N, C-alpha and C positions, 0 to 999 in steps of 0.2 A: 390381383385381389379384386373381388367384385365390388361393385359400387356401393352395395349395401354394407361393406366391411371397411369402406374408406373412412377414416377418422384421423383426427389430429389431437395430439395431447395439448392439455392447458398448461399454463406456466405453474407447474407444481415443481417440488423440490429436486424431481430426477430430470426435469427438462432444462437442457443446456442454454435455452433462450428465455430464461426466467426474467420477467420484467422487474425492475427494481421496485421495491417497496409495495408489491402485489400480494394478495392472499391466495394461497395455494388452492388449486381446484382439481377437478378429476379429467374428464374426458369431454370432448367436443366432436359432434358428428355432422357431416354434411351428406344426407341420403338423398340422392337424386333418382328419378325414374331411369330405367336403361334406355340407352340410346339419346338422352338429353345431355349427358356429360361424357367427358373424356378425362381420365386421370392422367396427369403428366408430371414430370419432375417439377417439383416446386409447387404443385397445387392442382385445382380442379379447372378444367376448361369447359365453359358453358356458353350457350348462345344468349343474345340480350332477351330479357324478359321471361328467363326460364323459371319455372316454379320450383322453389327450394323448401324442403322441410329442415329446419334447423333443430337438432336435438342437443340438449345442453344437460350438463350435470354440475352441481356444486356442493361441497361439503357443508353442513350446517351444525351448529352445536346441539340443537334440540329439534326433534321432528315437528313439534308443535309450532316452531318460529317460522314465519315466511322468509323465503330466500332473499326478498328485497333486491331483485336485479332486473335489468333490461339488456336488450340485445341491440346492438348499433351496427349499422353498414358504414364503412368508411373506405376512402381510397388509401391503398397501401401507403404507409408511411406519414399519414396525416399527423401532425406535430401535437394535436390536442384532440379532446373529445367534444369541443365545442360546435363543431360544424358537421355532424353526421349526416349522410344522405338520407337516412331514415332510421327511426329507432322504435322498437317495441317493447312495452313493458310486460313482463311475465306475470300472468294472472293465473294460469292452470299449471298445476304442477302436482308431483307425488313425492312421498318421502319414504325411505327406508334404507336398508343396510345392503351394500353390494355382497358382502359375506358376513358370517355371524360374528366374526371378530373385526369387521371393517367399521369405518365411520359411518355416520348418518349422512345420507345425501339427499338433496333435492334435485328432481329431474323434470323435464319437460320438453315440448316441441313447440315451436314458433314458426309459422309460415312466412316466406319471403318470396319476392320476384327479384331476379337478377336486374341489375341496371340497364337501362336502354343504351347508355353510351359504353363503348369498347374501353377497356383498362383493366388493371389489377386491384382487386378490392379485398378488404378482410371484414369479418364479423368480430366485435368485441363484446365480451360479457362485462357490464359495467354495474357499478353500484347505484343504488337510489337512496336519496334524491340527487346526491352531489355529482355523480357520474365522473368523478375525478379518479376514482380507484378503479383500475382494470384488473378484473380477475383472471382473465384469460384471452387469447387471441386465436382465431382459427387458421387453418391453412390459407393461403392466397387463393382468391377466386378470379380466374382470368376470363373476362368476358370477351368473346371473340368477335371479329369483324366479319360480317356477312354482306354480300352484295345487295341484298334486299333491305338491309337496314343502313346501308351506306349514306343515302341522301339525308335521312334525319340528322345523323352525326355531323354532316358537313354543314348543314343549315345551323345547327348549334354552335359549331366552331366560328362560323362566319359572323354570326350575330355578336358573340364575345369579342372577335378581333375588331368589329366595328365601335365598341364601346370605348369610352375613354380611359377607364381604369387599366393600369398597367398589370395588376394581378390577374385580371380576366384574360389579358392577352397572353400571359405565360401559361396560364391553364389551357387556353385554347391551342396553343402551339404545341405543348406537350400532348395533348389529346390528339392532335393532328398527325405528330410524329409516330405515335402508337398506331393510330389507324392505318397510315401508309406502310408501316413496317410489318403489320400483320395482315394486310389485305391479301386474300387468296389469289394465287395466279390465274385460276380460272373461275368463272361465274358457275357457282354452285346451284343457283336457283334461276328461274326464268326472269330475266331482266330486260326490258324493252330498249330499243335504242335511243328513244327520248330520254328515258330515265338516265342512261349512261352519259348522253350529252349533257343533261343537266348537272350529273355529278361532276363531269369534267369542267363545267363553267364554274361551279361552286369552289372546287379545289384551285383552280386557276386564280380566282378572285382572292382565295385565302393566301396563295403564294405572293400576289401583288401587295396586299395589306400587310403581310410580314416584312416585305421589302421595304414598303413605305415607313414602318416604325423603325425599322433599321436606319434609314436615311435621314428621317425628320424627328421622330419622337425620342429615339435613343442616340444620342451623339457618339457613344462607344468609348471604351477605355482608353483608345489612343489619345483623346484630348487630354486624359489626365497625365499621361507621359509628357505631353508638351507643357502642361502646368508645372509638373516637377521640374523640367529642364529650365523653365522660366523662375523658378524659385517660389511659385504660387502654392504649392503643396509640399510640405516637409514631413517626414517621418521620423520617429524616434528610433534610433539604432537599437535600443535594448527592447523596445515595444513593437516589434514588426508585426504588422496587421496580417492576420491569416488569409484574409480575403483580398486585401490589396495586392495590386499586380505591379510588380517591380521590373522595370525594364533592364534587361542584362547590360551591365556596364554603367548604369546610371548612379550618380552620387546620392548617398543617403545621409541627409541632414539630421542633425539633433534638434528635436522639437517637441511639442505636445504630442503625446501618442493619441492617434485617431481611434483606437481601439475601445476607449473608454473615457468618459467625462473628465474634464479637468478638476483638479482638486483645489478648492478655494484657499485651503490653509497653505498650500504649496506655492501659491502665486503671492509673491510680495513686491512692494515697489510701486512707484507711480504709474507703471505701465500694466498694472494687473489686470484692469478692465479690457485693455486692448489684447493682451495675451489670451484672456478667456475667450474673447471674441473670435480671435484666430483659431483657438482650439475648436469651438464650435463650428467653424467653417471648414476645417480640416475633417471633422467628424462627419459633416454632411457630405463633403466631397467623396470620403471613402465610402459612405453608404450609396452614393450615386454610382461608384465604380462597380459596387457589388451588384446592384440592380441591372446596371448595363451588362455585366458580365453574364448574369442570369439569363437575360433576353438574348444576347448574342449566342449563348450556348445552346438554348432551346431552339432557337431559329436555325442553327446549324443541324441539330438533331432532325429537324423537320425536313430540310433540304436534302440530308443525307439519306434519310429514309425513302424519300422519293427517289433519289438516284439509283439506290440498291434494289428497288422493287419495280420491275419493268411493268407490272400490271397497274401500278399507281401513276408511273410515269406516262403510261400510254394515254391516260385520261386528260391530262392537261394540255394547253394549247402550245403552239410553237414559241410564241414570245415568253411564255412563262418557263419553258424548257431552257431557252437562251439565258433568261435571267438567273436561273438556278446555277447553270454553269458559270456564269460571270462571277456570281457571288462566291462560288466555291473556290475560284481562283484567287480570291482576295481574303481566304481564311488563313490566320496564322495559328498553327497548332500550339506554338509555345505560349503566346500571350492569350489564347482563346477568345479571339475577337475577329470581326471582319474588319478589313482595312478600307479606306475611302477608294482606293483603286489599286490595281495590280502593280503599277510602277513603283508605288512606294513600298509596297511589300517586298518587291524584287531588290530594291535598294537596301532594304532592311536585312535581306538575306546575303547580299553581297558583303555587307559589312561583318558577317559572321554571326548575326544575332539568330538566325534560323537557317534550315535547310528546305529544299524543295521536296515534295513528296516523292518516294520511290516505290519499287514493286518488291513483293516478297521473293523468296527463294524460287519457288516453282514457277512463277511468272517470268522471272530472269532467265531462267533455262530455257523455257519455250521461246522468249524473244530472242536469245542467242542461237537457237537452233543448232547446237552442237558446235558452234564455232568458238575459238579461244578469244575471250575478251578480257578486259581489266578486272571484271567481276569473277570470272571462273579462275583467272589466273591468281587473283588475291586469295580466293577461297582455298586453292590448292596450296598457296604459300603459307596461309595461316595454319593449315593442317600440319605442314612439315615443321613450322617453327613451334607449335605447340608441343608436338611429340618430342622436339628437342630439349624444350624448356621444362616440361612437366616433371620429369625425373628428379630435377634440382629442387623442386618444391613439394613433391608429394611426400608424406610421412612415410619413413621406412621403419625397419625393425628397431633401430637405435632410438627413434622418436618414441615409440611406445615403452621401449625398455627403461628409458630414463624417467618416464612419468611413474611407471610401475614402482621403481626403486625409491622415488622420492615420495610416493604416497606411502610405502611401507615404513620408511623412516619417520614421517610425521605420525602415522597411526600408532606405531610403537610407542612414541613419546607421549602421545595423548592417552594412551591406555595406562601408562604408567602414572600420569599427573592428573587426569581427569576422572576417568572411570574404566575399569577393566574391560567393559563390553562395548566400547566406542569402536565403530567400524567407519571406514572412509570409502567412497565410491567416487570414481572420475566421471564426470559429465562434461557436456559442452564440446568445444572444438577439439579437445585432446581425445576424444572418444567417438565422435560421430563420423569420422573419416572425411570430414570437410576442413579440417584445420591445417595451418601452415606451420613449417618448422619451428617458428618462433611463438607458437600459441601459448597462452596461459594455460595454467594447470587448475581447473575448476574442480572442487571436491565437495562432497556432500556427507556430513556427519551424522551418524544415527546411533541410537541406543534403543535397547528393548523398551517397551512401554512401562513394564514393572520397575525398570531401573530408572527410567525417566521420573517416575512418581517418587521413588525414594530419593533421587537426586534433587528434585524440585523442592520437596519439603525440608530436606537437609539444609538446602541453600537459602530457603526463607527463614529457617531458624537462626541460621548463621546471621542473617541481616537483622533479625529481631534482637538478638542477643546483644548487640552493641547498644540498644536503644532502651531496654527493659530491665527491670529488676527481676529477682529470681521469682517472687510471687507472681508478677505479671507474666513471666514467661511460662510458669507452670499452667496458669489459667488459659492462655492463648493456644498452647501447643496442641491440645485436643481439636481445636476449631479451624486449624490450618487446612485449607482446601487447595488444590491445585488446578491450574487451567493448562491444557496442552501448549498453547501459543506463548503463555508466560514462561513455561517450562522450557521450551526450545530457546527463548530469549535469555533465560539464566544460563543455558548451556553455552550459547555462543560468547556470552561475556567471560565465562570461565575459560573457554578455550583461548579467547583473546588475552586474557591475564596470563596464562600459562606460556603462550607463545612469545608474549614479551619478555619473559625470562629466559627462552630458549636461545641457546647460542648460535643456531643455524638460522634462526629467524631475524630478518631486520625490516625496518620500515613497517612496523605492525600498525594497522589501522582497523579499529573496532566500530562497525555500524550496526549496533544492536537495536536502533529505532527505525531502521529502514523496514519497507515492506517485506522483504526477505532479509532477515538479519544475516550478517556477513563480517569475516574478518579477511583483511588483506595483507599480504607479507610477501617478501622475497625470501627465498630458500637459498642460502649462500652456497652449499655443495653442488647443486644442479645449476644455480643461476636463473632458476625460473620464477616468473611472477606467479604467486599462488593466491587462491582464496578458498576459504571453508565457509560453507552455509550449513544450515541444520534443517532437517525435515523438509526437504525439497522434491518430493516424488514428481512433481510436474516436470521439472528440469531433467531428472533421470530419464523419465518416459520419452520426453521430446528428443533427448540424445538417441535412444533406441530407435525411435522413428525415422530420424534422419539418417541413421546408420543403416536401417533396412532399405531405405530407398537407394542408398549409396551401393549397396551390395547387388542389386538388381542388374545393373549395367554400368560399366566402368565409364561410359560416356557421361553419366550423371555427374561424377565428380569432376571430370574434365571440363565439363561446360561450367560448373559451379566454380572451379578454380579460377577459369579464365575471367569469369564475371567479376570474382572478388579481386583479383589482381587488378583488372580495369577500373573497378571502383575505388580501390586504394590510390592508384596512380592519379585518378581524376579528382581525388579529394572529396567524394560524395559518399563517404561511408562512416560518418560521425553522427550519430544521434544527439551529441551534446551541442553540434551545431547546426541541428535542424535538418540534417539528411538522413538516408536510411541506414540501419545497421547491417552488418554483414549477414547476420540471420535473416533479415528481411530479403535480402538479394537471393539467399538459398531458397527460400520459400518461392521467390518468383520463377526461379529456374525450375523447380519441382512442379509447379503449377502449370508452366508452359509445356513440359514435357508429358503431363498429364492431359491437358485440355486442348492445347493448340497444335502440337506436333501431329502430324498425319502419316500414318497410323500412330496413336499414342504409344509412347516408349514406357510410361509408367502408369499403374493403375493407382486408384485411391486406396491405400491399405486401410483406411478407417471405416470404408464402406464395404462389407464382405463381399457383396455380389458383383463389385468392380474387379475383384481378383479372380481372373478365369482361369481354368485349366484347358478350355478349348474355346474355338472361335464364337461359340454361341454364349459365352460369359456366364456359364453355369457356376454354381457356388461349389468351391473346393470341398467342402464337407457340410452336411446339414447340421452338425453339432455347433458350428461356430455361433457364438453370441455376440451381437454387436452392442451389448451393454455391460460395461464394467465400471459402474459408477462408484465414485468416491467423493468423500468430503474434500472440499477445497482447503488446502493447507493454510491459507492466508485470508480467505474471505468466508467467515462464518455464514452459513445458511446456503451456500452455493455448493452445487455438485459439479463434478466434471467427468466426463466419459473417457476412460482411459484405454478404451479399446483400439487395437490395430491388429491386422492380420500379421501373425509371426513369420518372419523371414529367417530361415535357418543359416543360410549362407553356404550349406553343404551341397556341392554339386551332385551328390548321389540322391539327395531328397527329390522325389518326383515333382513336388509341388513347388520347390525352388528352381528346378530345371525348366518347368513349364513357364514361370514367371520370366525367366532368361529368354526362352524361345519366343515367347510373346514380344519381349523388348526387341528383339532381333528382326521382327517383320519391318521395323522402321530401320532403313539401311542408310540414313543420312550419316554423314561424318560429323566429327565435333565442330569443325568450322562451319559447316552448313547449318547445324543446330544453333550455333551461336549467332550466325547471321540471322536466323529466323527469329531468335529470342530479341536480338536488338531491334529488328524491324518491328515486331509485334509491340513492344512497349513504347516504340517511337511513334507509330503511326496507326495501330489498330485497337490498342486497348482503350476503352471507353471509361477513363477515370471518373466521369461525371456520374455514371450510372452503375457500373459494377465494381466488385471487390475481388481481389485475389482470394481463393479458398482452396488449400491443400486438403483440407478435411473432405470435401465433397468432390474434389477433383474437376470442378468446372466453375465458371464465375457465378457469384451470388449477387443478386440486386443489392445495391445500397439501400434502397427503400425498405427491403425486408430486414436489414440489419437496423435501420432506424426503428422499424416497427417493434422488433424484438428486444434489441440491445441497446436502444436509445443512442445509436451513432449519430454524429452530426453529420449530414450530407453535405460534402464539398466536392470540388472538382478536383480534388488531390488524390494521388495514389492512397488506395487502402488495402491492407493485408490483414486477413483474418488468422488469428492464432489457431493452430490446429486442436489444441485441447481446451482453450478458453476462447470460444466463439464470439463471445462479447468483446474482446480485447482486440484493438487495432493496434498491430505492430508498427504501422506507419504513422501512429497518431503524432508523432514529433515533427512531422514534416510541415515547413511554412510554405506559403503559396510561391514565393519566389525561389525557394530550394526545390519544391516540386518542379517548377519550370526549368531549373537549372539541371535537374536529373534527366528530364524529358529531352533537353537540348543534347545532353551527353548521349543518350540513346540514339538521337539523330545523328550525331557526329560520328559515332562508332559505326552505324551503318553505312553512312556516306564514305567512310574510310574504305569498307570492304567493297563498295562500289566503284570508287574512283582513285584509290591510292596509287601513285607511282613512287618508286624509291627516289630519295634526295638525300641532301645533307643532313636533314633533320632526323630521318628514319631510314634505315637500311631495308626493313622488311614491314610487313602489315602489322605483325604482332607488336614491334616496337613502336609503330605509329599509334596503335590503340593504346599503349601504355605510356604515352608521352606525359610526363607530369604537368598537372594543371597549374596555371598561374594563380594569383591572388584573385578572389572573388570579385575584387573591385575592378579588375580588368578582364572579367569573363566575357565581355562583348567581343573580344578579340581572340577567342580560345582557339579557332581554326588556324587563322592566318599567322599567329605569332608564337605557336608552340616551339619549344625547344626540346631536343631529344638528346640526352645523355644515353650512353651505350646501355642496354638492357642488363648485360652482366654485371656492370658496375653497381647498379642501384637495386639489383634483385633482391638481396638480403633485406634491404630496408622496405621494399615494397611488400615482402612476405611476411613481415612482422604483423602478428595479430593484435588488435586493439585489446 
């Protein structure tokens, strides 16, 4: 598309990134002169101080009324509208209708200059005079780094680092990290040697000031661990702080929660004042930990950006290079902090708290140079073991037949007792091809809309009949109106009532007040754990999406099964305990095969032009529409885009055959892909800055999710839901559970690199699936694992939650 056609939709009812509580608007355009901007994935790239014309539109109630708006420029993810870089009030505008039947809109143009400093920015259309209401947000504006503008940026950062405030230091280091990451490899303009030398001097001084802050001003979270061990800092077991960092294996005492102030009414006795004082101290310490981790994390990003960009690394002096390398050796990826020295960190690793950094599969193969090593032997061993074990856990024909028969029995019973038009559909692990043999049977009940209206009115009248006289009943009956959401809840209550009287259903539990109303029960004849929900199109569509990915290549299922078995054995797949769900791990596997595997094994089926029929990634058909918007079934006012490219699963279908042939370009085995998966999420995934996104097929910035979906930006793993992009599948993760999961990723990759058969495990698969000990002793995960035979416990491991 040309630059004049580049635009971004505002947060209107059809926009999946709708800001909560905002007023719908229309379109928002950024029109730049040719040659001054470059359209890229995720926004526009411009040079500093580029002239920008911002075209805006906003619907208004009356053409005679002023729109009363202003446009502000903000850094991406700015939490409030109180500190814009610049704002301009709209004075000149015109009004009219886009179409004869369309709404009245006000529109205009406001000139801006791009910021002088590099970074990612957005424009916001704000209300006047309060400016708390955001009508719309633009696409991100990436201000690029150039050699001729490097020196002013470094001077600005150096001045901020030299100030006393910690906030300015954090901002300066974040800016430096972006500059060093994006600095071009070659000088694109004429820069004298003196200027380059000055830039090198400024950058070296920034490195020194960052190191001084780490050593002096910021003591580091490790001091908090010492305080916990000495009993100076206590955390309440039931109120785990999301931002606090728990040392693996440390004792968790019960005391006042640091995550919120003490409740005066809950403190009684003569020691109330002392307890309250201790609570405040705990709160302050926790806040210090959070700030310390923020500084350590952003300093790490700065040093890592320098190490990964040779052009930036070449600027700094020799002592600064040595300092960065020394600091990098003291970085602990689990606790996300720099340690005082490498000896202490090595001791921490020896005790099993962490693992030394390793290499990815491609690097390992280059280093081994075709020779047989423990790594290559373990990879081959894992392939053999997996091929032998998978037939015992992969669903077979009996798996699907049992569930189909059970569904028919329940459906026939509901048609005779609830409504003759009731239909049931299977979704979840019993239908998406990722379920184990013991998977629950998830079903969705539906009735035609006309039948639902009739059913809802009849149910409402039955409830009123018990409370009203005949005269009142006749007066109220014509006024009864139904709401779809209430009707579905009525339906789930009736389904639960009739199942409680059914002889084949036991342990029936009705949860009609949940966000997704559901009935849970066990079916006697099949022995399956079942649940029935109503009007759940998102779950059905999600099942179809996962099934489509599974059909493309058998390795998708194989890697996912291996990861699910591993997560189950290591006890890190329970959202109720603050870890990740099996669904979350499946999304991580699909994301890895889309974005990280080289070449990609999977496309993004929700982005049509990612699905290719040839090497140039042309569209399969020009008739494909990427918009299938539907009302959200449980959140009124929201829309969801249910589009994804259909996968037939028929080998004779040319489109499906092409998808499979594209996947075969990646020749890695299941074990090699699994090794890459464990390595990536152990050592390469930047949980501080990016989130997993199967929807777009590449990482998305957390700052962008914060801007559009109000995500809380943390250092924990985040996973975007494919159809509800405002929802974080991993939102249940606590900080110490996130650390535990990352430690398990490291352990898994370490086993693939260094495993040798012993009494605890006969092969590498058995070593990966060693049952985890209780979390209170997780500091000794690696050295004290015990290994029951895989065949004995496989049935228990394979049971689905």
